DSSP file (Angstrom, degrees, kcal/mol; ACC not computed):
  #  RESIDUE AA STRUCTURE BP1 BP2  ACC     N-H-->O    O-->H-N    N-H-->O    O-->H-N    TCO  KAPPA ALPHA  PHI   PSI    X-CA   Y-CA   Z-CA
    1    1 A M              0   0    0      0, 0.0     2,-0.1     0, 0.0     5,-0.0   0.000 360.0 360.0 360.0 127.7  113.1  116.1   54.6
    2    2 A S    >   -     0   0    0      1,-0.1     3,-1.7     2,-0.0     4,-0.2  -0.399 360.0-115.2 -77.1 157.7  114.2  118.6   51.9
    3    3 A T  G >  S+     0   0    0      1,-0.3     3,-0.9     2,-0.2    -1,-0.1   0.777 114.9  56.6 -66.4 -26.0  113.0  122.1   51.9
    4    4 A D  G 3  S+     0   0    0      1,-0.2    -1,-0.3     3,-0.0    -2,-0.0   0.399  90.1  76.6 -86.6   7.1  111.1  121.7   48.7
    5    5 A A  G <   +     0   0    0     -3,-1.7     2,-0.7     2,-0.1    -1,-0.2   0.521  67.9 101.2 -90.3  -5.3  109.1  118.8   50.2
    6    6 A I    <   -     0   0    0     -3,-0.9     2,-0.1    -4,-0.2    -3,-0.0  -0.700  68.2-144.7 -82.6 117.8  106.9  121.1   52.2
    7    7 A S     >  -     0   0    0     -2,-0.7     4,-1.9     1,-0.1     5,-0.2  -0.366  20.0-118.5 -80.6 160.2  103.6  121.3   50.4
    8    8 A R  H  > S+     0   0    0      1,-0.2     4,-2.5     2,-0.2     5,-0.2   0.843 116.9  58.8 -62.3 -33.3  101.4  124.4   50.2
    9    9 A E  H  > S+     0   0    0      2,-0.2     4,-2.4     1,-0.2    -1,-0.2   0.892 103.1  51.5 -64.2 -39.3   98.7  122.3   52.0
   10   10 A S  H  > S+     0   0    0      2,-0.2     4,-2.0     1,-0.2    -2,-0.2   0.932 111.3  47.1 -62.8 -44.6  101.1  121.8   54.9
   11   11 A S  H  X S+     0   0    0     -4,-1.9     4,-2.5     1,-0.2    -2,-0.2   0.894 111.2  51.3 -64.3 -39.2  101.7  125.5   55.2
   12   12 A Q  H  X S+     0   0    0     -4,-2.5     4,-2.3     2,-0.2    -1,-0.2   0.891 107.0  54.1 -64.7 -38.4   98.0  126.2   54.9
   13   13 A R  H  X S+     0   0    0     -4,-2.4     4,-2.3     2,-0.2     5,-0.3   0.913 109.1  48.6 -61.7 -42.2   97.4  123.7   57.7
   14   14 A V  H  X S+     0   0    0     -4,-2.0     4,-2.6     1,-0.2    -2,-0.2   0.944 111.4  49.2 -62.5 -47.3   99.9  125.6   59.9
   15   15 A R  H  < S+     0   0    0     -4,-2.5    -2,-0.2     1,-0.2    -1,-0.2   0.860 116.8  43.1 -60.0 -35.3   98.2  129.0   59.1
   16   16 A D  H  < S+     0   0    0     -4,-2.3    -1,-0.2    -5,-0.2    -2,-0.2   0.823 128.3  23.9 -79.5 -31.8   94.8  127.5   59.9
   17   17 A R  H  < S+     0   0    0     -4,-2.3     2,-0.4    -5,-0.2    -2,-0.2   0.611  80.7 120.6-114.3 -15.1   95.7  125.6   63.1
   18   18 A C     X  -     0   0    0     -4,-2.6     4,-2.3    -5,-0.3     5,-0.2  -0.370  40.9-164.6 -66.8 114.0   98.8  127.1   64.7
   19   19 A L  H  > S+     0   0    0     -2,-0.4     4,-2.8     1,-0.2     5,-0.2   0.875  89.7  54.3 -63.8 -38.4   97.9  128.3   68.2
   20   20 A C  H  > S+     0   0    0      2,-0.2     4,-2.5     1,-0.2    -1,-0.2   0.938 109.8  46.8 -62.2 -46.6  101.1  130.3   68.4
   21   21 A L  H  > S+     0   0    0      2,-0.2     4,-2.6     1,-0.2    -2,-0.2   0.938 115.2  45.3 -60.0 -48.3  100.3  132.2   65.2
   22   22 A H  H  X S+     0   0    0     -4,-2.3     4,-2.4     1,-0.2    -2,-0.2   0.882 113.4  49.2 -67.5 -38.2   96.7  132.9   66.2
   23   23 A A  H  X S+     0   0    0     -4,-2.8     4,-2.6     2,-0.2    -1,-0.2   0.910 112.5  49.0 -65.7 -40.9   97.7  134.0   69.7
   24   24 A S  H  X S+     0   0    0     -4,-2.5     4,-2.5    -5,-0.2    -2,-0.2   0.917 111.5  48.7 -64.6 -43.3  100.3  136.3   68.3
   25   25 A Q  H  X S+     0   0    0     -4,-2.6     4,-2.4     2,-0.2    -2,-0.2   0.931 113.3  47.0 -61.6 -45.4   97.8  137.8   65.8
   26   26 A A  H  X S+     0   0    0     -4,-2.4     4,-2.8     1,-0.2     5,-0.2   0.907 111.5  51.3 -63.9 -41.3   95.3  138.3   68.5
   27   27 A A  H  X S+     0   0    0     -4,-2.6     4,-2.7     1,-0.2    -1,-0.2   0.910 111.2  47.7 -62.8 -42.0   97.9  139.9   70.8
   28   28 A R  H  X S+     0   0    0     -4,-2.5     4,-2.4     2,-0.2    -2,-0.2   0.915 112.6  48.7 -65.5 -41.4   99.0  142.3   68.1
   29   29 A A  H  X S+     0   0    0     -4,-2.4     4,-1.9     2,-0.2    -2,-0.2   0.925 114.3  45.3 -64.5 -44.3   95.4  143.3   67.3
   30   30 A L  H  X S+     0   0    0     -4,-2.8     4,-2.6     1,-0.2     5,-0.2   0.923 111.6  53.5 -63.5 -43.3   94.6  143.8   71.0
   31   31 A G  H  X S+     0   0    0     -4,-2.7     4,-3.1    -5,-0.2    14,-0.3   0.903 107.2  50.9 -57.8 -43.3   97.9  145.7   71.4
   32   32 A R  H  X S+     0   0    0     -4,-2.4     4,-2.3     2,-0.2    -1,-0.2   0.911 110.3  49.7 -62.3 -41.6   97.0  148.1   68.5
   33   33 A R  H  X S+     0   0    0     -4,-1.9     4,-2.0     1,-0.2    -2,-0.2   0.930 115.5  42.1 -63.8 -44.7   93.6  148.8   70.0
   34   34 A F  H  X S+     0   0    0     -4,-2.6     4,-2.7     2,-0.2    -2,-0.2   0.888 111.0  55.9 -71.1 -37.8   95.0  149.6   73.4
   35   35 A D  H  X S+     0   0    0     -4,-3.1     4,-1.0    -5,-0.2    -2,-0.2   0.937 110.6  45.8 -56.1 -46.3   97.9  151.6   72.0
   36   36 A Q  H  < S+     0   0    0     -4,-2.3     3,-0.4     1,-0.2    -1,-0.2   0.909 113.3  49.2 -63.7 -42.4   95.5  153.8   70.1
   37   37 A A  H  < S+     0   0    0     -4,-2.0    -1,-0.2     1,-0.2    -2,-0.2   0.880 113.5  45.8 -66.4 -37.5   93.3  154.2   73.2
   38   38 A F  H ><>S+     0   0    0     -4,-2.7     3,-1.7     1,-0.2     5,-1.6   0.588  85.6  94.9 -81.9 -10.5   96.2  155.1   75.5
   39   39 A R  G ><5S+     0   0    0     -4,-1.0     3,-1.9    -3,-0.4    -1,-0.2   0.867  76.8  60.0 -51.1 -43.0   97.7  157.6   73.0
   40   40 A P  G 3 5S+     0   0    0      0, 0.0    -1,-0.3     0, 0.0    -2,-0.1   0.779 109.3  43.6 -60.4 -23.9   96.0  160.6   74.7
   41   41 A V  G < 5S-     0   0    0     -3,-1.7    -2,-0.2     2,-0.2    76,-0.1   0.328 118.2-111.6-102.2   7.7   97.8  159.9   77.9
   42   42 A G  T < 5S+     0   0    0     -3,-1.9     2,-0.3    -4,-0.4    -3,-0.2   0.762  76.5 117.5  75.2  26.6  101.1  159.2   76.3
   43   43 A L      < -     0   0    0     -5,-1.6     2,-0.3    -8,-0.1    -1,-0.3  -0.837  52.9-141.7-120.7 159.6  101.3  155.5   77.0
   44   44 A T     >  -     0   0    0     -2,-0.3     4,-2.3    -3,-0.1     5,-0.2  -0.697  36.8-104.9-104.7 169.3  101.4  152.3   75.0
   45   45 A A  H  > S+     0   0    0    -14,-0.3     4,-2.3    -2,-0.3     5,-0.2   0.906 122.9  51.5 -59.6 -41.8   99.6  149.1   76.0
   46   46 A G  H  > S+     0   0    0      1,-0.2     4,-2.2     2,-0.2    -1,-0.2   0.888 109.1  49.4 -64.3 -39.6  103.0  147.6   77.1
   47   47 A Q  H  > S+     0   0    0      2,-0.2     4,-2.7     1,-0.2    -1,-0.2   0.890 109.7  51.6 -67.2 -39.0  103.8  150.6   79.2
   48   48 A F  H  X S+     0   0    0     -4,-2.3     4,-2.1     2,-0.2    -2,-0.2   0.927 111.2  47.9 -62.7 -44.0  100.4  150.5   80.9
   49   49 A S  H  X S+     0   0    0     -4,-2.3     4,-2.3     1,-0.2    -2,-0.2   0.896 111.5  51.1 -62.3 -39.8  100.9  146.8   81.7
   50   50 A L  H  X S+     0   0    0     -4,-2.2     4,-1.7     2,-0.2    -2,-0.2   0.919 108.2  50.6 -64.6 -44.7  104.4  147.6   83.0
   51   51 A L  H  X S+     0   0    0     -4,-2.7     4,-1.8     1,-0.2    -1,-0.2   0.907 112.0  48.8 -59.2 -41.5  103.1  150.3   85.3
   52   52 A N  H  < S+     0   0    0     -4,-2.1    -2,-0.2     1,-0.2    -1,-0.2   0.890 108.1  53.3 -65.6 -39.6  100.5  147.9   86.6
   53   53 A A  H  < S+     0   0    0     -4,-2.3    -1,-0.2     1,-0.2    -2,-0.2   0.832 112.7  44.8 -65.3 -31.2  103.0  145.2   87.2
   54   54 A I  H  < S+     0   0    0     -4,-1.7     2,-2.3     1,-0.2    -1,-0.2   0.799  95.1  79.9 -81.5 -30.6  105.2  147.6   89.2
   55   55 A N     <  +     0   0    0     -4,-1.8    -1,-0.2    -5,-0.2    50,-0.1  -0.457  69.4 155.1 -80.5  72.0  102.2  149.0   91.2
   56   56 A G        -     0   0    0     -2,-2.3    -2,-0.1     2,-0.2    -3,-0.0  -0.377  57.1-105.9 -96.4 176.6  102.0  146.2   93.7
   57   57 A P  S    S+     0   0    0      0, 0.0     2,-0.1     0, 0.0    -1,-0.1   0.638  98.0  33.6 -77.1 -14.4  100.7  146.0   97.2
   58   58 A S  S    S-     0   0    0      1,-0.4    -2,-0.2     0, 0.0     0, 0.0  -0.290 108.6 -25.7-122.2-154.9  104.1  145.8   98.9
   59   59 A A  S    S-     0   0    0      1,-0.2    -1,-0.4    -2,-0.1    -3,-0.1  -0.080  87.3 -72.8 -54.4 156.0  107.6  147.1   98.5
   60   60 A P        -     0   0    0      0, 0.0    45,-0.2     0, 0.0    -1,-0.2  -0.267  62.3-113.2 -51.5 136.5  108.7  148.0   95.0
   61   61 A P        -     0   0    0      0, 0.0    43,-2.7     0, 0.0     2,-0.1  -0.295  24.6-108.5 -74.4 157.7  109.3  144.8   93.1
   62   62 A T  B  >  -A  103   0A   0     41,-0.2     4,-2.1     1,-0.1    41,-0.2  -0.393  30.4-110.9 -74.2 161.4  112.6  143.5   91.9
   63   63 A I  H  > S+     0   0    0     39,-1.5     4,-2.5     1,-0.2     5,-0.2   0.902 120.9  53.9 -59.8 -40.6  113.4  143.6   88.2
   64   64 A G  H  > S+     0   0    0     38,-0.3     4,-2.3     1,-0.2    -1,-0.2   0.886 106.8  50.4 -62.1 -39.5  113.2  139.8   88.2
   65   65 A A  H  > S+     0   0    0      2,-0.2     4,-2.4     1,-0.2    -1,-0.2   0.902 111.2  48.1 -66.5 -40.4  109.7  139.8   89.8
   66   66 A V  H  X S+     0   0    0     -4,-2.1     4,-2.2     2,-0.2    -2,-0.2   0.926 111.0  51.2 -64.6 -43.8  108.4  142.3   87.2
   67   67 A A  H  <>S+     0   0    0     -4,-2.5     5,-2.7     1,-0.2     4,-0.4   0.915 111.4  47.7 -59.3 -43.4  109.9  140.2   84.4
   68   68 A A  H ><5S+     0   0    0     -4,-2.3     3,-1.0     1,-0.2    -1,-0.2   0.912 109.4  53.0 -65.2 -42.3  108.2  137.1   85.8
   69   69 A T  H 3<5S+     0   0    0     -4,-2.4    -1,-0.2     1,-0.3    -2,-0.2   0.889 116.6  38.9 -58.8 -40.1  104.9  138.8   86.2
   70   70 A L  T 3<5S-     0   0    0     -4,-2.2    -1,-0.3    -5,-0.1    -2,-0.2   0.384 107.7-123.6 -92.7   3.3  105.0  139.9   82.5
   71   71 A A  T < 5 +     0   0    0     -3,-1.0     2,-0.3    -4,-0.4    -3,-0.2   0.932  68.9 134.0  51.7  49.9  106.5  136.6   81.3
   72   72 A M      < -     0   0    0     -5,-2.7    -1,-0.2    -6,-0.1    -2,-0.1  -0.933  61.1-110.4-128.8 146.1  109.3  138.6   79.8
   73   73 A D     >  -     0   0    0     -2,-0.3     4,-2.4     1,-0.1     5,-0.2  -0.470  31.5-115.2 -76.6 156.1  113.1  138.1   79.9
   74   74 A R  H  > S+     0   0    0      1,-0.2     4,-2.9     2,-0.2     5,-0.2   0.842 113.1  55.6 -61.2 -36.5  115.1  140.5   82.0
   75   75 A T  H  > S+     0   0    0      2,-0.2     4,-2.0     1,-0.2    -1,-0.2   0.927 110.5  44.4 -64.0 -44.9  117.0  141.9   79.1
   76   76 A T  H  > S+     0   0    0      2,-0.2     4,-1.9     1,-0.2    -2,-0.2   0.914 113.6  51.4 -65.1 -42.6  113.8  142.8   77.2
   77   77 A L  H  X S+     0   0    0     -4,-2.4     4,-2.1     1,-0.2    -2,-0.2   0.940 108.3  51.2 -59.8 -46.7  112.3  144.3   80.4
   78   78 A T  H  X S+     0   0    0     -4,-2.9     4,-1.8     1,-0.2    -1,-0.2   0.901 108.8  51.4 -58.2 -41.5  115.4  146.4   81.0
   79   79 A A  H  < S+     0   0    0     -4,-2.0    -1,-0.2     1,-0.2    -2,-0.2   0.862 111.9  47.5 -63.2 -35.1  115.1  147.8   77.5
   80   80 A N  H  X S+     0   0    0     -4,-1.9     4,-0.6     1,-0.2    -2,-0.2   0.786 109.5  53.8 -76.0 -27.7  111.4  148.6   78.1
   81   81 A L  H  X S+     0   0    0     -4,-2.1     4,-2.4    -5,-0.2     3,-0.4   0.872  93.7  71.0 -72.7 -37.2  112.2  150.3   81.4
   82   82 A K  H  X S+     0   0    0     -4,-1.8     4,-2.5     1,-0.3     5,-0.2   0.884  98.8  44.1 -53.9 -50.6  114.8  152.7   80.1
   83   83 A P  H  > S+     0   0    0      0, 0.0     4,-1.7     0, 0.0    -1,-0.3   0.845 114.0  52.1 -66.1 -28.4  112.5  155.1   78.1
   84   84 A M  H  <>S+     0   0    0     -4,-0.6     5,-2.5    -3,-0.4     6,-1.0   0.856 109.3  49.0 -74.0 -33.8  110.1  155.1   81.0
   85   85 A V  H ><5S+     0   0    0     -4,-2.4     3,-1.3     4,-0.2    -1,-0.2   0.928 110.1  51.8 -66.2 -45.0  112.8  156.0   83.4
   86   86 A R  H 3<5S+     0   0    0     -4,-2.5    -2,-0.2     1,-0.3    -1,-0.2   0.862 108.2  51.9 -59.5 -35.6  114.0  158.8   81.0
   87   87 A R  T 3<5S-     0   0    0     -4,-1.7    -1,-0.3    -5,-0.2    -2,-0.2   0.572 117.0-116.3 -77.5  -8.3  110.3  160.1   80.9
   88   88 A G  T < 5S+     0   0    0     -3,-1.3    22,-0.5    -4,-0.4    21,-0.4   0.676  83.8 117.7  83.0  17.2  110.3  160.2   84.7
   89   89 A L  S   <S+     0   0    0     -5,-2.5    18,-2.2    20,-0.2     2,-0.3   0.766  79.0  18.5 -84.6 -26.9  107.5  157.5   85.1
   90   90 A L  E     -B  106   0A   0     -6,-1.0     2,-0.3    16,-0.3    16,-0.2  -0.895  61.4-155.6-136.8 161.9  109.7  155.0   86.9
   91   91 A E  E     -B  105   0A   0     14,-2.3    14,-2.6    -2,-0.3     2,-0.6  -0.994  13.6-139.8-139.9 147.6  112.9  154.9   88.9
   92   92 A I  E     -B  104   0A   0     -2,-0.3    12,-0.2    12,-0.2    -2,-0.0  -0.918  29.1-178.9-106.1 123.0  115.2  152.0   89.5
   93   93 A V  E     -B  103   0A   0     10,-2.6    10,-3.2    -2,-0.6    -2,-0.0  -0.851  32.7 -93.9-123.3 154.4  116.5  152.0   93.1
   94   94 A P  E     -B  102   0A   0      0, 0.0     8,-0.3     0, 0.0     5,-0.2  -0.359  43.4-109.8 -63.8 146.7  118.9  149.7   95.0
   95   95 A D  E >   -B   98   0A   0      6,-2.2     3,-0.6     3,-0.6     6,-0.2  -0.684  21.5-147.0 -75.8 120.7  117.3  146.9   96.9
   96   96 A P  T 3  S+     0   0    0      0, 0.0     3,-0.3     0, 0.0    -1,-0.2   0.803  98.6  49.5 -62.8 -26.7  117.8  147.8  100.6
   97   97 A A  T 3  S+     0   0    0      1,-0.3     2,-0.3     2,-0.0    -2,-0.0   0.747 128.3  19.2 -81.9 -24.0  118.1  144.1  101.5
   98   98 A D  E X   - B   0  95A   0     -3,-0.6     3,-2.2     3,-0.1    -3,-0.6  -0.798  66.9-158.7-149.5  99.4  120.7  143.4   98.8
   99   99 A R  E 3  S+     0   0A   0     -2,-0.3    -4,-0.1     1,-0.3    -1,-0.1   0.659  92.9  61.4 -59.4 -16.5  122.6  146.4   97.4
  100  100 A R  E 3  S+     0   0A   0     -6,-0.1    -1,-0.3     2,-0.0     2,-0.1   0.766  95.2  77.7 -77.9 -25.3  123.5  144.4   94.3
  101  101 A G  E <  S-     0   0A   0     -3,-2.2    -6,-2.2    -6,-0.2     2,-0.4  -0.373  71.2-142.7 -83.3 162.4  119.8  144.0   93.4
  102  102 A R  E     - B   0  94A   0     -8,-0.3   -39,-1.5    -2,-0.1     2,-0.3  -0.957   8.4-162.1-127.5 145.5  117.5  146.6   91.9
  103  103 A R  E     -AB  62  93A   0    -10,-3.2   -10,-2.6    -2,-0.4     2,-0.5  -0.885  12.9-137.8-121.4 155.8  113.9  147.4   92.5
  104  104 A V  E     + B   0  92A   0    -43,-2.7     2,-0.4    -2,-0.3   -12,-0.2  -0.949  23.9 176.8-117.5 131.8  111.5  149.4   90.2
  105  105 A Q  E     - B   0  91A   0    -14,-2.6   -14,-2.3    -2,-0.5     2,-0.2  -0.975  29.7-112.5-135.4 151.2  109.1  151.9   91.6
  106  106 A L  E     - B   0  90A   0     -2,-0.4   -16,-0.3   -16,-0.2     2,-0.2  -0.514  26.5-142.9 -74.5 143.8  106.6  154.3   90.1
  107  107 A T     >  -     0   0    0    -18,-2.2     4,-2.4    -2,-0.2     5,-0.2  -0.425  37.1 -95.4 -89.7 177.1  107.3  158.1   90.4
  108  108 A S  H  > S+     0   0    0      1,-0.2     4,-2.1     2,-0.2     5,-0.1   0.878 130.4  52.2 -63.3 -35.0  104.4  160.5   91.0
  109  109 A S  H  > S+     0   0    0    -21,-0.4     4,-2.5     2,-0.2    -1,-0.2   0.884 108.7  50.2 -66.1 -37.8  104.3  161.0   87.2
  110  110 A G  H  > S+     0   0    0    -22,-0.5     4,-2.4   -21,-0.3    -2,-0.2   0.900 110.1  49.3 -65.7 -40.7  104.1  157.3   86.7
  111  111 A M  H  X S+     0   0    0     -4,-2.4     4,-2.4     2,-0.2    -2,-0.2   0.882 111.3  50.3 -65.7 -37.8  101.3  157.0   89.2
  112  112 A T  H  X S+     0   0    0     -4,-2.1     4,-2.5     2,-0.2    -2,-0.2   0.927 110.5  49.0 -64.3 -45.1   99.5  159.9   87.4
  113  113 A A  H  X S+     0   0    0     -4,-2.5     4,-2.1     2,-0.2    -2,-0.2   0.911 112.2  48.7 -61.3 -42.2   99.9  158.2   84.1
  114  114 A L  H  X S+     0   0    0     -4,-2.4     4,-1.8     1,-0.2    -1,-0.2   0.920 111.5  49.5 -63.0 -43.6   98.6  154.9   85.5
  115  115 A A  H  < S+     0   0    0     -4,-2.4    -2,-0.2     1,-0.2    -1,-0.2   0.875 112.2  47.9 -64.3 -37.4   95.6  156.7   87.1
  116  116 A E  H  X S+     0   0    0     -4,-2.5     4,-0.6     1,-0.2    -1,-0.2   0.842 113.9  47.9 -71.1 -33.0   94.8  158.4   83.7
  117  117 A G  H  X S+     0   0    0     -4,-2.1     4,-2.7    -5,-0.2    -2,-0.2   0.771  94.3  76.0 -78.0 -26.1   95.1  155.2   81.8
  118  118 A M  H  X S+     0   0    0     -4,-1.8     4,-2.8     1,-0.2     5,-0.2   0.903  95.1  45.7 -59.1 -47.5   92.9  153.1   84.2
  119  119 A P  H  > S+     0   0    0      0, 0.0     4,-2.2     0, 0.0    -1,-0.2   0.862 113.0  52.6 -65.4 -30.8   89.5  154.4   83.0
  120  120 A I  H  X S+     0   0    0     -4,-0.6     4,-2.5     2,-0.2     5,-0.3   0.944 111.5  45.8 -64.8 -47.1   90.6  154.0   79.4
  121  121 A W  H  X S+     0   0    0     -4,-2.7     4,-3.2     1,-0.2     5,-0.3   0.933 112.1  51.4 -60.1 -46.9   91.6  150.4   80.1
  122  122 A E  H  X S+     0   0    0     -4,-2.8     4,-2.0    -5,-0.2    -1,-0.2   0.912 113.2  44.5 -59.3 -44.5   88.3  149.7   81.9
  123  123 A T  H  X S+     0   0    0     -4,-2.2     4,-1.9     2,-0.2    -1,-0.2   0.948 118.9  40.5 -66.6 -49.8   86.2  151.1   79.1
  124  124 A L  H  X S+     0   0    0     -4,-2.5     4,-2.6    -5,-0.2     5,-0.2   0.905 114.3  53.0 -67.9 -40.4   88.0  149.4   76.3
  125  125 A H  H  X S+     0   0    0     -4,-3.2     4,-2.5    -5,-0.3    -1,-0.2   0.920 109.3  48.9 -61.7 -43.7   88.5  146.1   78.1
  126  126 A A  H  X S+     0   0    0     -4,-2.0     4,-1.9    -5,-0.3    -1,-0.2   0.902 111.3  50.7 -61.8 -40.7   84.7  145.9   78.9
  127  127 A A  H  X S+     0   0    0     -4,-1.9     4,-1.4     2,-0.2    -2,-0.2   0.910 110.4  48.8 -64.2 -42.3   83.9  146.6   75.2
  128  128 A I  H  X S+     0   0    0     -4,-2.6     4,-1.1     1,-0.2     3,-0.3   0.916 109.2  52.2 -65.2 -42.7   86.3  143.9   74.1
  129  129 A E  H  < S+     0   0    0     -4,-2.5     3,-0.5     1,-0.2    -1,-0.2   0.883 107.8  52.9 -60.5 -37.0   84.8  141.4   76.5
  130  130 A E  H  < S+     0   0    0     -4,-1.9    -1,-0.2     1,-0.2    -2,-0.2   0.831 105.6  54.9 -66.1 -31.7   81.4  142.2   75.1
  131  131 A E  H  < S+     0   0    0     -4,-1.4    -1,-0.2    -3,-0.3    -2,-0.2   0.720  85.4 102.8 -73.6 -21.9   82.6  141.6   71.6
  132  132 A L     <  -     0   0    0     -4,-1.1     4,-0.1    -3,-0.5    -3,-0.0  -0.369  68.1-143.9 -68.0 139.4   83.8  138.1   72.4
  133  133 A P  S    S+     0   0    0      0, 0.0     2,-0.3     0, 0.0    -1,-0.1   0.303  82.8  37.0 -83.8  11.5   81.5  135.2   71.3
  134  134 A Y  S    S-     0   0    0     -5,-0.2     2,-0.3     0, 0.0    -2,-0.1  -0.902 106.2 -61.1-151.4 174.8   82.4  133.2   74.4
  135  135 A D     >  -     0   0    0     -2,-0.3     4,-1.6     1,-0.2     3,-0.3  -0.464  35.8-149.1 -69.7 124.8   83.1  133.7   78.1
  136  136 A A  H  > S+     0   0    0     -2,-0.3     4,-2.6     1,-0.2     5,-0.2   0.835  96.5  59.3 -64.2 -33.4   86.1  135.9   78.8
  137  137 A D  H  > S+     0   0    0      1,-0.2     4,-2.4     2,-0.2    -1,-0.2   0.891 104.1  50.9 -63.7 -38.0   86.9  134.1   82.0
  138  138 A Q  H  > S+     0   0    0     -3,-0.3     4,-2.5     2,-0.2    -1,-0.2   0.905 109.9  50.1 -64.5 -40.5   87.2  130.8   80.1
  139  139 A L  H  X S+     0   0    0     -4,-1.6     4,-2.7     2,-0.2    -2,-0.2   0.940 111.0  48.4 -62.4 -47.3   89.6  132.5   77.6
  140  140 A R  H  X S+     0   0    0     -4,-2.6     4,-2.6     1,-0.2    -2,-0.2   0.916 112.3  49.4 -58.8 -43.4   91.7  133.9   80.5
  141  141 A Q  H  X S+     0   0    0     -4,-2.4     4,-1.7     1,-0.2    -1,-0.2   0.907 111.8  48.3 -63.4 -42.4   91.8  130.5   82.1
  142  142 A S  H  X S+     0   0    0     -4,-2.5     4,-0.8     2,-0.2    -2,-0.2   0.902 112.5  48.4 -66.2 -40.9   92.8  128.8   78.9
  143  143 A L  H >X S+     0   0    0     -4,-2.7     3,-0.8     1,-0.2     4,-0.5   0.904 109.8  51.9 -66.7 -40.5   95.6  131.4   78.2
  144  144 A R  H >< S+     0   0    0     -4,-2.6     3,-1.2     1,-0.2    -1,-0.2   0.843 100.7  63.2 -63.8 -32.0   96.9  131.0   81.8
  145  145 A A  H 3< S+     0   0    0     -4,-1.7    -1,-0.2     1,-0.3    -2,-0.2   0.808  97.2  58.0 -62.5 -27.8   97.1  127.2   81.3
  146  146 A L  H <<        0   0    0     -3,-0.8    -1,-0.3    -4,-0.8    -2,-0.2   0.705 360.0 360.0 -74.8 -19.4   99.6  127.8   78.5
  147  147 A L    <<        0   0    0     -3,-1.2    -1,-0.2    -4,-0.5    -2,-0.2   0.482 360.0 360.0 -76.2 360.0  101.9  129.6   81.0
């Protein structure tokens, strides 16, 4: 198929129906709302999610486990960790079970930032769920099915 064989109607159909496009647009819009809300505590939406992914119930998680939790590749995660380490929110420590491995843990500053961000997240998240014209649990279930 030649490149000039793609009709405007075909492109419009993609713009109207593409799940990837619509999910990306929604993610960017949600991200902007949360970025703005977290600004007073010096976090972005992505950083808040990262702090939550690290704050688990057991030992500090490995970089690979955090990447899997966030559905992110390790290279991108590492790039996102560096500024947070520089700010003193996180530290990367050797894995005691395997000195070649690395684990990520919150510092006291990171825990404070997470604690300051949590009520902001709770308030905005509840407001967004109220705005939805359908059940938020169904949306979460549908999005998880794509993973």
